[in-house]
C-alpha positions as CSV (number, residue, x, y, z in Angstrom):
1,M,106.8,128.0,86.0
2,G,109.4,126.0,84.0
3,A,107.6,126.6,80.8
4,H,107.7,130.3,81.6
5,A,111.5,130.0,82.0
6,L,111.8,128.3,78.7
7,G,109.6,131.0,77.1
8,A,111.8,133.8,78.5
9,A,114.9,132.1,77.3
10,G,113.4,131.5,73.9
11,Y,112.4,135.1,73.5
12,A,115.8,136.3,74.6
13,T,117.4,134.0,72.1
14,Y,115.1,135.2,69.4
15,A,115.9,138.8,70.2
16,A,119.7,138.0,70.1
17,G,119.3,136.5,66.7
18,L,117.4,139.4,65.4
19,S,119.8,142.0,66.8
20,A,122.8,140.2,65.2
21,Q,121.5,139.1,61.9
22,Q,124.9,139.4,60.3
23,Q,126.1,136.7,62.8
24,P,124.3,133.5,62.0
25,D,125.4,131.8,65.2
26,A,124.2,134.6,67.5
27,A,121.1,132.6,68.6
28,S,123.1,129.5,69.3
29,R,125.7,131.4,71.3
30,E,122.9,132.9,73.3
31,I,121.5,129.5,74.1
32,G,125.0,128.4,75.2
33,W,125.4,131.5,77.4
34,Q,122.0,130.8,79.1
35,L,122.8,127.2,79.8
36,A,126.2,128.1,81.1
37,H,124.7,130.5,83.6
38,A,121.8,128.4,84.7
39,T,122.2,126.8,88.1
40,E,121.9,123.1,88.5
41,P,118.6,123.3,90.4
42,V,117.2,125.3,87.4
43,K,118.6,122.8,84.9
44,T,117.1,119.9,86.9
45,A,113.7,121.5,87.0
46,L,113.7,122.3,83.2
47,R,114.8,118.7,82.4
48,K,111.6,117.5,84.1
49,L,109.4,119.3,81.5
50,P,108.1,117.2,78.6
51,P,109.6,117.9,75.1
52,L,107.9,120.7,73.3
53,G,104.7,119.6,71.7
54,E,104.6,116.1,73.2
55,N,101.8,116.7,75.7
56,Q,99.1,118.8,74.0
57,S,97.4,119.6,77.3
58,G,100.5,120.7,79.1
59,P,102.3,124.0,79.3
60,L,104.5,123.2,76.3
61,G,101.7,121.7,74.2
62,R,100.0,124.3,72.0
63,G,100.6,128.0,71.8
64,L,103.3,130.5,71.1
65,L,106.2,128.4,72.4
66,A,105.3,125.4,70.2
67,S,104.7,127.4,67.0
68,G,106.4,130.0,64.8
69,A,109.9,131.2,65.3
70,L,110.1,130.1,69.0
71,A,109.5,126.4,68.5
72,P,112.9,125.5,67.0
73,I,114.6,127.7,69.7
74,I,112.8,125.9,72.5
75,R,113.6,122.5,71.0
76,E,117.2,123.4,70.7
77,L,117.2,124.7,74.3
78,Q,115.7,121.4,75.5
79,S,118.0,119.3,73.4
80,R,121.2,121.0,74.6
81,L,119.9,121.0,78.2
82,N,119.5,117.3,78.0
83,E,122.9,116.8,76.4
84,D,124.5,118.4,79.4
85,A,122.8,116.0,81.8
C-alpha cells in the first residue's frame, strides 16, 4: 500500500508541475505541501519502503514509478521524507 501512496503523491506532483509550467518550483512546493500534511504514522510507513529502484522485485522496483517523469519525483519525495526523520 505504501508504494501506492507514493505513486499517488508522485502523480499529483507531476500534475501540479504540468499545470503551473510558468512556475518552475511548483512540483517542489507540491511535495512540500504533501509532506507537511502527512501524518506521522503515514510518514513512518513510507520511510520503511526501500529506495526507488533498489529492490527490483519489490513494489518500487520496476515499472511506472521507477521510470519516466515519475522517477525523479518519487526519489525527491523519499529523500525529503527521510530528511524530516
